mmCIF file as gemmi writes it, N, C-alpha and C atoms, coordinates in Angstrom:
data_model
loop_
_atom_site.group_PDB
_atom_site.id
_atom_site.type_symbol
_atom_site.label_atom_id
_atom_site.label_alt_id
_atom_site.label_comp_id
_atom_site.label_asym_id
_atom_site.label_entity_id
_atom_site.label_seq_id
_atom_site.pdbx_PDB_ins_code
_atom_site.Cartn_x
_atom_site.Cartn_y
_atom_site.Cartn_z
_atom_site.occupancy
_atom_site.B_iso_or_equiv
_atom_site.pdbx_formal_charge
_atom_site.auth_seq_id
_atom_site.auth_asym_id
_atom_site.pdbx_PDB_model_num
ATOM 1 N N . MET Axp A 1 ? 0.608 -1.276 0.007 1 0 ? 1 A 1
ATOM 2 C CA . MET Axp A 1 ? -0.037 0.092 0.243 1 0 ? 1 A 1
ATOM 3 C C . MET Axp A 1 ? 1.109 1.192 0.03 1 0 ? 1 A 1
ATOM 4 N N . GLY Axp A 2 ? 0.14 2.562 -0.417 1 0 ? 2 A 1
ATOM 5 C CA . GLY Axp A 2 ? 1.057 3.614 -0.772 1 0 ? 2 A 1
ATOM 6 C C . GLY Axp A 2 ? 1.877 3.835 -1.942 1 0 ? 2 A 1
ATOM 7 N N . ARG Axp A 3 ? 2.961 4.353 -1.557 1 0 ? 3 A 1
ATOM 8 C CA . ARG Axp A 3 ? 3.521 4.724 -2.906 1 0 ? 3 A 1
ATOM 9 C C . ARG Axp A 3 ? 4.872 3.939 -3.027 1 0 ? 3 A 1
ATOM 10 N N . LEU Axp A 4 ? 4.826 2.864 -3.75 1 0 ? 4 A 1
ATOM 11 C CA . LEU Axp A 4 ? 6.007 1.736 -3.988 1 0 ? 4 A 1
ATOM 12 C C . LEU Axp A 4 ? 7.217 2.649 -4.447 1 0 ? 4 A 1
ATOM 13 N N . ASP Axp A 5 ? 8.307 2.155 -4.293 1 0 ? 5 A 1
ATOM 14 C CA . ASP Axp A 5 ? 9.734 2.429 -4.741 1 0 ? 5 A 1
ATOM 15 C C . ASP Axp A 5 ? 10.07 1.111 -5.518 1 0 ? 5 A 1
ATOM 16 N N . PRO Axp A 6 ? 10.019 0.992 -7.166 1 0 ? 6 A 1
ATOM 17 C CA . PRO Axp A 6 ? 10.522 -0.109 -7.61 1 0 ? 6 A 1
ATOM 18 C C . PRO Axp A 6 ? 11.639 -0.324 -7.442 1 0 ? 6 A 1
ATOM 19 N N . ASP Axp A 7 ? 12.554 0.493 -7.239 1 0 ? 7 A 1
ATOM 20 C CA . ASP Axp A 7 ? 14.161 0.267 -6.818 1 0 ? 7 A 1
ATOM 21 C C . ASP Axp A 7 ? 14.169 -0.648 -5.432 1 0 ? 7 A 1
ATOM 22 N N . ARG Axp A 8 ? 13.138 -0.602 -4.841 1 0 ? 8 A 1
ATOM 23 C CA . ARG Axp A 8 ? 13.253 -0.995 -3.231 1 0 ? 8 A 1
ATOM 24 C C . ARG Axp A 8 ? 12.431 -2.58 -3.182 1 0 ? 8 A 1
ATOM 25 N N . ILE Axp A 9 ? 11.776 -3.095 -4.44 1 0 ? 9 A 1
ATOM 26 C CA . ILE Axp A 9 ? 10.396 -4.113 -4.396 1 0 ? 9 A 1
ATOM 27 C C . ILE Axp A 9 ? 11.583 -5.218 -4.531 1 0 ? 9 A 1
ATOM 28 N N . CYS Axp A 10 ? 11.394 -5.97 -3.634 1 0 ? 10 A 1
ATOM 29 C CA . CYS Axp A 10 ? 12.467 -7.551 -3.494 1 0 ? 10 A 1
ATOM 30 C C . CYS Axp A 10 ? 11.437 -8.64 -2.993 1 0 ? 10 A 1
ATOM 31 N N . THR Axp A 11 ? 11.404 -9.938 -3.428 1 0 ? 11 A 1
ATOM 32 C CA . THR Axp A 11 ? 10.65 -10.788 -3.085 1 0 ? 11 A 1
ATOM 33 C C . THR Axp A 11 ? 11.039 -11.059 -1.898 1 0 ? 11 A 1
ATOM 34 N N . SER Axp A 12 ? 12.347 -11.33 -1.54 1 0 ? 12 A 1
ATOM 35 C CA . SER Axp A 12 ? 12.903 -11.967 -0.346 1 0 ? 12 A 1
ATOM 36 C C . SER Axp A 12 ? 12.174 -11.325 1.075 1 0 ? 12 A 1
ATOM 37 N N . HIS Axp A 13 ? 11.452 -9.855 1.247 1 0 ? 13 A 1
ATOM 38 C CA . HIS Axp A 13 ? 11.079 -9.304 1.665 1 0 ? 13 A 1
ATOM 39 C C . HIS Axp A 13 ? 9.613 -10.258 2.279 1 0 ? 13 A 1
ATOM 40 N N . ILE Axp A 14 ? 9.25 -10.525 0.983 1 0 ? 14 A 1
ATOM 41 C CA . ILE Axp A 14 ? 7.388 -10.874 1.45 1 0 ? 14 A 1
ATOM 42 C C . ILE Axp A 14 ? 8.095 -12.461 1.644 1 0 ? 14 A 1
ATOM 43 N N . GLU Axp A 15 ? 8.766 -12.93 1.138 1 0 ? 15 A 1
ATOM 44 C CA . GLU Axp A 15 ? 9.588 -14.249 1.306 1 0 ? 15 A 1
ATOM 45 C C . GLU Axp A 15 ? 9.442 -14.474 3.301 1 0 ? 15 A 1
ATOM 46 N N . ARG Axp A 16 ? 10.32 -13.484 3.662 1 0 ? 16 A 1
ATOM 47 C CA . ARG Axp A 16 ? 10.439 -13.647 4.954 1 0 ? 16 A 1
ATOM 48 C C . ARG Axp A 16 ? 8.979 -13.267 5.625 1 0 ? 16 A 1
ATOM 49 N N . GLN Axp A 17 ? 8.55 -12.126 5.252 1 0 ? 17 A 1
ATOM 50 C CA . GLN Axp A 17 ? 6.927 -12.386 6.274 1 0 ? 17 A 1
ATOM 51 C C . GLN Axp A 17 ? 6.341 -13.576 6.393 1 0 ? 17 A 1
ATOM 52 N N . ASN Axp A 18 ? 6.39 -14.387 5.037 1 0 ? 18 A 1
ATOM 53 C CA . ASN Axp A 18 ? 5.278 -15.285 4.828 1 0 ? 18 A 1
ATOM 54 C C . ASN Axp A 18 ? 5.601 -16.311 5.846 1 0 ? 18 A 1
ATOM 55 N N . LEU Axp A 19 ? 7.159 -16.66 5.889 1 0 ? 19 A 1
ATOM 56 C CA . LEU Axp A 19 ? 7.985 -17.63 7.222 1 0 ? 19 A 1
ATOM 57 C C . LEU Axp A 19 ? 7.93 -17.089 7.966 1 0 ? 19 A 1
ATOM 58 N N . SER Axp A 20 ? 7.622 -15.56 8.476 1 0 ? 20 A 1
ATOM 59 C CA . SER Axp A 20 ? 7.565 -15.824 9.792 1 0 ? 20 A 1
ATOM 60 C C . SER Axp A 20 ? 6.015 -15.935 10.174 1 0 ? 20 A 1
ATOM 61 N N . ILE Axp A 21 ? 4.916 -15.76 9.613 1 0 ? 21 A 1
ATOM 62 C CA . ILE Axp A 21 ? 3.696 -15.838 10.091 1 0 ? 21 A 1
ATOM 63 C C . ILE Axp A 21 ? 3.28 -17.422 9.877 1 0 ? 21 A 1
ATOM 64 N N . ARG Axp A 22 ? 3.998 -18.21 9.222 1 0 ? 22 A 1
ATOM 65 C CA . ARG Axp A 22 ? 4.067 -19.608 8.844 1 0 ? 22 A 1
ATOM 66 C C . ARG Axp A 22 ? 4.436 -20.405 10.112 1 0 ? 22 A 1
ATOM 67 N N . MET Axp A 23 ? 5.657 -19.503 10.804 1 0 ? 23 A 1
ATOM 68 C CA . MET Axp A 23 ? 6.683 -20.76 11.929 1 0 ? 23 A 1
ATOM 69 C C . MET Axp A 23 ? 5.578 -19.743 13.121 1 0 ? 23 A 1
ATOM 70 N N . GLY Axp A 24 ? 5.113 -19.028 13.146 1 0 ? 24 A 1
ATOM 71 C CA . GLY Axp A 24 ? 4.318 -18.086 14.305 1 0 ? 24 A 1
ATOM 72 C C . GLY Axp A 24 ? 3.038 -18.667 14.285 1 0 ? 24 A 1
ATOM 73 N N . THR Axp A 25 ? 2.233 -18.95 13.659 1 0 ? 25 A 1
ATOM 74 C CA . THR Axp A 25 ? 0.989 -19.607 13.617 1 0 ? 25 A 1
ATOM 75 C C . THR Axp A 25 ? 0.554 -20.624 12.923 1 0 ? 25 A 1
ATOM 76 N N . ARG Axp A 26 ? 0.61 -22.005 14.047 1 0 ? 26 A 1
ATOM 77 C CA . ARG Axp A 26 ? 0.13 -23.2 13.741 1 0 ? 26 A 1
ATOM 78 C C . ARG Axp A 26 ? -1.056 -23.57 12.402 1 0 ? 26 A 1
ATOM 79 N N . ARG Axp A 27 ? -1.828 -22.403 12.28 1 0 ? 27 A 1
ATOM 80 C CA . ARG Axp A 27 ? -2.879 -22.493 11.242 1 0 ? 27 A 1
ATOM 81 C C . ARG Axp A 27 ? -2.756 -22.643 9.837 1 0 ? 27 A 1
ATOM 82 N N . VAL Axp A 28 ? -1.633 -21.95 9.449 1 0 ? 28 A 1
ATOM 83 C CA . VAL Axp A 28 ? -1.304 -22.236 8.232 1 0 ? 28 A 1
ATOM 84 C C . VAL Axp A 28 ? 0.39 -23.278 7.57 1 0 ? 28 A 1
ATOM 85 N N . THR Axp A 29 ? 0.476 -23.602 8.702 1 0 ? 29 A 1
ATOM 86 C CA . THR Axp A 29 ? 1.403 -24.729 8.086 1 0 ? 29 A 1
ATOM 87 C C . THR Axp A 29 ? 0.751 -25.951 7.936 1 0 ? 29 A 1
ATOM 88 N N . ARG Axp A 30 ? 1.423 -26.7 7.134 1 0 ? 30 A 1
ATOM 89 C CA . ARG Axp A 30 ? 0.581 -27.813 6.431 1 0 ? 30 A 1
ATOM 90 C C . ARG Axp A 30 ? 1.079 -29.272 7.516 1 0 ? 30 A 1
ATOM 91 N N . LEU Axp A 31 ? -0.33 -30.115 7.3 1 0 ? 31 A 1
ATOM 92 C CA . LEU Axp A 31 ? -0.843 -31.038 8.153 1 0 ? 31 A 1
ATOM 93 C C . LEU Axp A 31 ? -0.761 -30.912 9.311 1 0 ? 31 A 1
ATOM 94 N N . THR Axp A 32 ? -1.854 -29.767 9.859 1 0 ? 32 A 1
ATOM 95 C CA . THR Axp A 32 ? -2.101 -29.425 10.917 1 0 ? 32 A 1
ATOM 96 C C . THR Axp A 32 ? -3.519 -29.803 11.436 1 0 ? 32 A 1
ATOM 97 N N . ASN Axp A 33 ? -3.619 -30.221 12.735 1 0 ? 33 A 1
ATOM 98 C CA . ASN Axp A 33 ? -5.137 -30.225 13.329 1 0 ? 33 A 1
ATOM 99 C C . ASN Axp A 33 ? -5.59 -28.894 13.922 1 0 ? 33 A 1
ATOM 100 N N . ALA Axp A 34 ? -4.675 -27.707 13.648 1 0 ? 34 A 1
ATOM 101 C CA . ALA Axp A 34 ? -5.151 -26.5 14.343 1 0 ? 34 A 1
ATOM 102 C C . ALA Axp A 34 ? -5.773 -25.279 13.008 1 0 ? 34 A 1
ATOM 103 N N . PHE Axp A 35 ? -6.466 -26.025 12.008 1 0 ? 35 A 1
ATOM 104 C CA . PHE Axp A 35 ? -7.096 -25.397 11.014 1 0 ? 35 A 1
ATOM 105 C C . PHE Axp A 35 ? -8.384 -24.295 11.548 1 0 ? 35 A 1
ATOM 106 N N . SER Axp A 36 ? -8.604 -23.391 10.783 1 0 ? 36 A 1
ATOM 107 C CA . SER Axp A 36 ? -9.931 -22.624 10.913 1 0 ? 36 A 1
ATOM 108 C C . SER Axp A 36 ? -10.972 -23.329 9.848 1 0 ? 36 A 1
ATOM 109 N N . LYS Axp A 37 ? -12.58 -23.375 10.512 1 0 ? 37 A 1
ATOM 110 C CA . LYS Axp A 37 ? -13.123 -24.11 9.969 1 0 ? 37 A 1
ATOM 111 C C . LYS Axp A 37 ? -13.874 -23.168 9.111 1 0 ? 37 A 1
ATOM 112 N N . LYS Axp A 38 ? -13.779 -21.483 9.414 1 0 ? 38 A 1
ATOM 113 C CA . LYS Axp A 38 ? -14.571 -20.818 8.846 1 0 ? 38 A 1
ATOM 114 C C . LYS Axp A 38 ? -13.485 -19.663 8.298 1 0 ? 38 A 1
ATOM 115 N N . TRP Axp A 39 ? -13.773 -18.715 7.344 1 0 ? 39 A 1
ATOM 116 C CA . TRP Axp A 39 ? -12.544 -17.93 6.838 1 0 ? 39 A 1
ATOM 117 C C . TRP Axp A 39 ? -12.351 -16.836 7.529 1 0 ? 39 A 1
ATOM 118 N N . GLU Axp A 40 ? -13.843 -16.484 8.124 1 0 ? 40 A 1
ATOM 119 C CA . GLU Axp A 40 ? -13.476 -15.033 8.746 1 0 ? 40 A 1
ATOM 120 C C . GLU Axp A 40 ? -12.731 -15.528 10.184 1 0 ? 40 A 1
ATOM 121 N N . ASN Axp A 41 ? -12.621 -16.714 10.714 1 0 ? 41 A 1
ATOM 122 C CA . ASN Axp A 41 ? -11.706 -16.821 12 1 0 ? 41 A 1
ATOM 123 C C . ASN Axp A 41 ? -10.504 -16.909 11.794 1 0 ? 41 A 1
ATOM 124 N N . HIS Axp A 42 ? -10.063 -17.724 10.295 1 0 ? 42 A 1
ATOM 125 C CA . HIS Axp A 42 ? -8.718 -17.714 9.861 1 0 ? 42 A 1
ATOM 126 C C . HIS Axp A 42 ? -8.313 -16.097 9.661 1 0 ? 42 A 1
ATOM 127 N N . TRP Axp A 43 ? -8.957 -15.434 9.222 1 0 ? 43 A 1
ATOM 128 C CA . TRP Axp A 43 ? -8.579 -14.085 8.524 1 0 ? 43 A 1
ATOM 129 C C . TRP Axp A 43 ? -8.518 -13.059 10.003 1 0 ? 43 A 1
ATOM 130 N N . ALA Axp A 44 ? -9.101 -13.297 11.238 1 0 ? 44 A 1
ATOM 131 C CA . ALA Axp A 44 ? -8.733 -13.158 12.073 1 0 ? 44 A 1
ATOM 132 C C . ALA Axp A 44 ? -7.787 -13.225 12.857 1 0 ? 44 A 1
ATOM 133 N N . VAL Axp A 45 ? -7.396 -14.348 13.236 1 0 ? 45 A 1
ATOM 134 C CA . VAL Axp A 45 ? -6.171 -15.172 13.469 1 0 ? 45 A 1
ATOM 135 C C . VAL Axp A 45 ? -5.038 -14.446 12.717 1 0 ? 45 A 1
ATOM 136 N N . LEU Axp A 46 ? -5.193 -14.509 11.883 1 0 ? 46 A 1
ATOM 137 C CA . LEU Axp A 46 ? -3.739 -13.859 11.044 1 0 ? 46 A 1
ATOM 138 C C . LEU Axp A 46 ? -3.649 -12.167 11.337 1 0 ? 46 A 1
ATOM 139 N N . ALA Axp A 47 ? -4.856 -11.546 11.052 1 0 ? 47 A 1
ATOM 140 C CA . ALA Axp A 47 ? -4.568 -10.433 11.485 1 0 ? 47 A 1
ATOM 141 C C . ALA Axp A 47 ? -4.067 -10.004 12.629 1 0 ? 47 A 1
ATOM 142 N N . CYS Axp A 48 ? -4.566 -10.252 13.777 1 0 ? 48 A 1
ATOM 143 C CA . CYS Axp A 48 ? -3.77 -10.354 14.807 1 0 ? 48 A 1
ATOM 144 C C . CYS Axp A 48 ? -2.554 -11.078 14.946 1 0 ? 48 A 1
ATOM 145 N N . ARG Axp A 49 ? -2.077 -11.63 14.263 1 0 ? 49 A 1
ATOM 146 C CA . ARG Axp A 49 ? -0.47 -12.266 14.203 1 0 ? 49 A 1
ATOM 147 C C . ARG Axp A 49 ? 0.383 -10.928 13.556 1 0 ? 49 A 1
ATOM 148 N N . VAL Axp A 50 ? -0.548 -10.504 12.35 1 0 ? 50 A 1
ATOM 149 C CA . VAL Axp A 50 ? 0.222 -9.687 11.467 1 0 ? 50 A 1
ATOM 150 C C . VAL Axp A 50 ? 0.48 -8.138 12.395 1 0 ? 50 A 1
ATOM 151 N N . ALA Axp A 51 ? -0.45 -8.088 13.249 1 0 ? 51 A 1
ATOM 152 C CA . ALA Axp A 51 ? -0.591 -6.769 13.704 1 0 ? 51 A 1
ATOM 153 C C . ALA Axp A 51 ? 0.411 -7.103 15.201 1 0 ? 51 A 1
ATOM 154 N N . PHE Axp A 52 ? 0.579 -8.23 15.654 1 0 ? 52 A 1
ATOM 155 C CA . PHE Axp A 52 ? 1.225 -8.517 16.946 1 0 ? 52 A 1
ATOM 156 C C . PHE Axp A 52 ? 2.805 -8.181 16.601 1 0 ? 52 A 1
ATOM 157 N N . TYR Axp A 53 ? 2.971 -9.025 15.187 1 0 ? 53 A 1
ATOM 158 C CA . TYR Axp A 53 ? 4.463 -8.709 14.732 1 0 ? 53 A 1
ATOM 159 C C . TYR Axp A 53 ? 4.937 -7.444 14.332 1 0 ? 53 A 1
ATOM 160 N N . ASN Axp A 54 ? 4.249 -6.226 14.066 1 0 ? 54 A 1
ATOM 161 C CA . ASN Axp A 54 ? 4.519 -5.449 13.464 1 0 ? 54 A 1
ATOM 162 C C . ASN Axp A 54 ? 4.431 -4.156 14.448 1 0 ? 54 A 1
ATOM 163 N N . PHE Axp A 55 ? 3.923 -4.603 15.323 1 0 ? 55 A 1
ATOM 164 C CA . PHE Axp A 55 ? 3.397 -3.42 16.688 1 0 ? 55 A 1
ATOM 165 C C . PHE Axp A 55 ? 3.926 -3.707 18.001 1 0 ? 55 A 1
ATOM 166 N N . CYS Axp A 56 ? 4.001 -4.772 18.567 1 0 ? 56 A 1
ATOM 167 C CA . CYS Axp A 56 ? 4.423 -5.395 19.831 1 0 ? 56 A 1
ATOM 168 C C . CYS Axp A 56 ? 5.573 -5.999 19.435 1 0 ? 56 A 1
ATOM 169 N N . ARG Axp A 57 ? 6.014 -6.652 18.526 1 0 ? 57 A 1
ATOM 170 C CA . ARG Axp A 57 ? 7.171 -7.377 18.987 1 0 ? 57 A 1
ATOM 171 C C . ARG Axp A 57 ? 8.886 -6.512 18.152 1 0 ? 57 A 1
ATOM 172 N N . VAL Axp A 58 ? 9.503 -6.628 19.503 1 0 ? 58 A 1
ATOM 173 C CA . VAL Axp A 58 ? 10.614 -5.975 18.884 1 0 ? 58 A 1
ATOM 174 C C . VAL Axp A 58 ? 11.607 -6.824 18.427 1 0 ? 58 A 1
ATOM 175 N N . HIS Axp A 59 ? 12.061 -6.46 16.788 1 0 ? 59 A 1
ATOM 176 C CA . HIS Axp A 59 ? 13.412 -6.988 16.406 1 0 ? 59 A 1
ATOM 177 C C . HIS Axp A 59 ? 14.431 -6.976 16.554 1 0 ? 59 A 1
ATOM 178 N N . LYS Axp A 60 ? 15.2 -8.303 16.465 1 0 ? 60 A 1
ATOM 179 C CA . LYS Axp A 60 ? 16.248 -7.725 17.004 1 0 ? 60 A 1
ATOM 180 C C . LYS Axp A 60 ? 17.571 -6.769 16.2 1 0 ? 60 A 1
ATOM 181 N N . THR Axp A 61 ? 17.319 -6.947 14.831 1 0 ? 61 A 1
ATOM 182 C CA . THR Axp A 61 ? 17.577 -5.93 13.952 1 0 ? 61 A 1
ATOM 183 C C . THR Axp A 61 ? 17.544 -5.137 13.834 1 0 ? 61 A 1
ATOM 184 N N . LEU Axp A 62 ? 16.436 -4.639 14.062 1 0 ? 62 A 1
ATOM 185 C CA . LEU Axp A 62 ? 15.68 -2.912 14.036 1 0 ? 62 A 1
ATOM 186 C C . LEU Axp A 62 ? 15.796 -2.821 15.625 1 0 ? 62 A 1
ATOM 187 N N . ARG Axp A 63 ? 16.26 -3.794 16.546 1 0 ? 63 A 1
ATOM 188 C CA . ARG Axp A 63 ? 15.772 -3.025 17.923 1 0 ? 63 A 1
ATOM 189 C C . ARG Axp A 63 ? 14.872 -2.221 18.496 1 0 ? 63 A 1
ATOM 190 N N . VAL Axp A 64 ? 13.951 -1.986 17.532 1 0 ? 64 A 1
ATOM 191 C CA . VAL Axp A 64 ? 12.46 -1.717 17.807 1 0 ? 64 A 1
ATOM 192 C C . VAL Axp A 64 ? 11.291 -2.294 16.992 1 0 ? 64 A 1
ATOM 193 N N . THR Axp A 65 ? 9.907 -2.019 16.77 1 0 ? 65 A 1
ATOM 194 C CA . THR Axp A 65 ? 8.893 -2.482 16.267 1 0 ? 65 A 1
ATOM 195 C C . THR Axp A 65 ? 9.067 -2.205 14.927 1 0 ? 65 A 1
ATOM 196 N N . PRO Axp A 66 ? 8.639 -2.644 13.754 1 0 ? 66 A 1
ATOM 197 C CA . PRO Axp A 66 ? 8.683 -2.391 12.576 1 0 ? 66 A 1
ATOM 198 C C . PRO Axp A 66 ? 7.874 -1.286 12.319 1 0 ? 66 A 1
ATOM 199 N N . ALA Axp A 67 ? 6.686 -0.83 13.23 1 0 ? 67 A 1
ATOM 200 C CA . ALA Axp A 67 ? 5.909 0.069 13.089 1 0 ? 67 A 1
ATOM 201 C C . ALA Axp A 67 ? 6.468 1.323 13.844 1 0 ? 67 A 1
ATOM 202 N N . MET Axp A 68 ? 7.047 1.439 14.837 1 0 ? 68 A 1
ATOM 203 C CA . MET Axp A 68 ? 8.057 2.649 15.141 1 0 ? 68 A 1
ATOM 204 C C . MET Axp A 68 ? 9.365 2.59 14.329 1 0 ? 68 A 1
ATOM 205 N N . GLN Axp A 69 ? 9.489 1.603 13.593 1 0 ? 69 A 1
ATOM 206 C CA . GLN Axp A 69 ? 11.095 2.034 12.489 1 0 ? 69 A 1
ATOM 207 C C . GLN Axp A 69 ? 9.956 2.509 11.239 1 0 ? 69 A 1
ATOM 208 N N . ALA Axp A 70 ? 9.091 2.186 11.095 1 0 ? 70 A 1
ATOM 209 C CA . ALA Axp A 70 ? 8.274 3.266 10.021 1 0 ? 70 A 1
ATOM 210 C C . ALA Axp A 70 ? 7.704 4.42 9.968 1 0 ? 70 A 1
ATOM 211 N N . GLY Axp A 71 ? 7.621 4.678 11.881 1 0 ? 71 A 1
ATOM 212 C CA . GLY Axp A 71 ? 6.987 6.232 12.001 1 0 ? 71 A 1
ATOM 213 C C . GLY Axp A 71 ? 5.539 6.048 12.045 1 0 ? 71 A 1
ATOM 214 N N . ILE Axp A 72 ? 5.093 4.621 11.662 1 0 ? 72 A 1
ATOM 215 C CA . ILE Axp A 72 ? 3.916 4.447 12.464 1 0 ? 72 A 1
ATOM 216 C C . ILE Axp A 72 ? 3.319 5.001 13.948 1 0 ? 72 A 1
ATOM 217 N N . ALA Axp A 73 ? 4.029 4.141 15.111 1 0 ? 73 A 1
ATOM 218 C CA . ALA Axp A 73 ? 3.955 4.229 15.977 1 0 ? 73 A 1
ATOM 219 C C . ALA Axp A 73 ? 5.2 4.971 16.549 1 0 ? 73 A 1
ATOM 220 N N . ASP Axp A 74 ? 4.697 5.28 18.37 1 0 ? 74 A 1
ATOM 221 C CA . ASP Axp A 74 ? 6.099 5.556 19.208 1 0 ? 74 A 1
ATOM 222 C C . ASP Axp A 74 ? 6.307 5.271 20.082 1 0 ? 74 A 1
ATOM 223 N N . HIS Axp A 75 ? 5.709 3.928 19.878 1 0 ? 75 A 1
ATOM 224 C CA . HIS Axp A 75 ? 5.865 3.081 21.471 1 0 ? 75 A 1
ATOM 225 C C . HIS Axp A 75 ? 5.665 1.778 20.903 1 0 ? 75 A 1
ATOM 226 N N . ILE Axp A 76 ? 6.066 1.154 22.277 1 0 ? 76 A 1
ATOM 227 C CA . ILE Axp A 76 ? 5.905 -0.653 21.874 1 0 ? 76 A 1
ATOM 228 C C . ILE Axp A 76 ? 4.863 -1.06 22.08 1 0 ? 76 A 1
ATOM 229 N N . GLY Axp A 77 ? 4.055 -1.378 21.471 1 0 ? 77 A 1
ATOM 230 C CA . GLY Axp A 77 ? 1.845 -2.013 21.903 1 0 ? 77 A 1
ATOM 231 C C . GLY Axp A 77 ? 2.591 -3.116 22.878 1 0 ? 77 A 1
ATOM 232 N N . THR Axp A 78 ? 1.371 -3.148 23.503 1 0 ? 78 A 1
ATOM 233 C CA . THR Axp A 78 ? 1.139 -4.199 24.25 1 0 ? 78 A 1
ATOM 234 C C . THR Axp A 78 ? -0.052 -5.285 23.518 1 0 ? 78 A 1
ATOM 235 N N . VAL Axp A 79 ? -0.142 -6.304 23.986 1 0 ? 79 A 1
ATOM 236 C CA . VAL Axp A 79 ? -1.261 -7.365 23.206 1 0 ? 79 A 1
ATOM 237 C C . VAL Axp A 79 ? -2.785 -6.592 23.77 1 0 ? 79 A 1
ATOM 238 N N . ARG Axp A 80 ? -2.829 -5.876 24.819 1 0 ? 80 A 1
ATOM 239 C CA . ARG Axp A 80 ? -4.237 -5.589 25.166 1 0 ? 80 A 1
ATOM 240 C C . ARG Axp A 80 ? -4.694 -4.514 24.557 1 0 ? 80 A 1
ATOM 241 N N . GLU Axp A 81 ? -3.629 -3.703 23.983 1 0 ? 81 A 1
ATOM 242 C CA . GLU Axp A 81 ? -3.568 -1.826 22.712 1 0 ? 81 A 1
ATOM 243 C C . GLU Axp A 81 ? -4.416 -2.7 21.613 1 0 ? 81 A 1
ATOM 244 N N . LEU Axp A 82 ? -3.959 -4.167 21.17 1 0 ? 82 A 1
ATOM 245 C CA . LEU Axp A 82 ? -4.562 -4.32 20.05 1 0 ? 82 A 1
ATOM 246 C C . LEU Axp A 82 ? -6.153 -4.185 19.486 1 0 ? 82 A 1
ATOM 247 N N . PRO Axp A 83 ? -6.98 -4.568 20.584 1 0 ? 83 A 1
ATOM 248 C CA . PRO Axp A 83 ? -8.387 -4.908 20.313 1 0 ? 83 A 1
ATOM 249 C C . PRO Axp A 83 ? -8.823 -3.3 20.307 1 0 ? 83 A 1
ATOM 250 N N . GLU Axp A 84 ? -8.07 -2.718 21.149 1 0 ? 84 A 1
ATOM 251 C CA . GLU Axp A 84 ? -8.504 -1.163 21.226 1 0 ? 84 A 1
ATOM 252 C C . GLU Axp A 84 ? -8.044 -0.146 19.735 1 0 ? 84 A 1
ATOM 253 N N . ALA Axp A 85 ? -7.067 -0.796 19.487 1 0 ? 85 A 1
ATOM 254 C CA . ALA Axp A 85 ? -6.341 0.239 18.126 1 0 ? 85 A 1
ATOM 255 C C . ALA Axp A 85 ? -7.467 -0.506 16.97 1 0 ? 85 A 1
ATOM 256 N N . ALA Axp A 86 ? -8.072 -1.605 17.13 1 0 ? 86 A 1
ATOM 257 C CA . ALA Axp A 86 ? -8.806 -2.346 15.835 1 0 ? 86 A 1
ATOM 258 C C . ALA Axp A 86 ? -9.854 -1.39 15.839 1 0 ? 86 A 1
């Protein structure tokens, strides 16, 4: 979303995001019994995971959250803040 810079587009960033989601959310791994029966439930779980990843989890390489690095947030979010922000 937003204005993309064609020189900075890289599939490795998308692949890394996909790997992080797959490793952190059991619902998207293969051969699992932790699946969602409804698309709405599946979407909600993935949305929560992505929000946590971007707003609450401090990344070692950045030393802040991705949202703070991008200038979207000014503090490390908590899990309790996520429903309030939605």
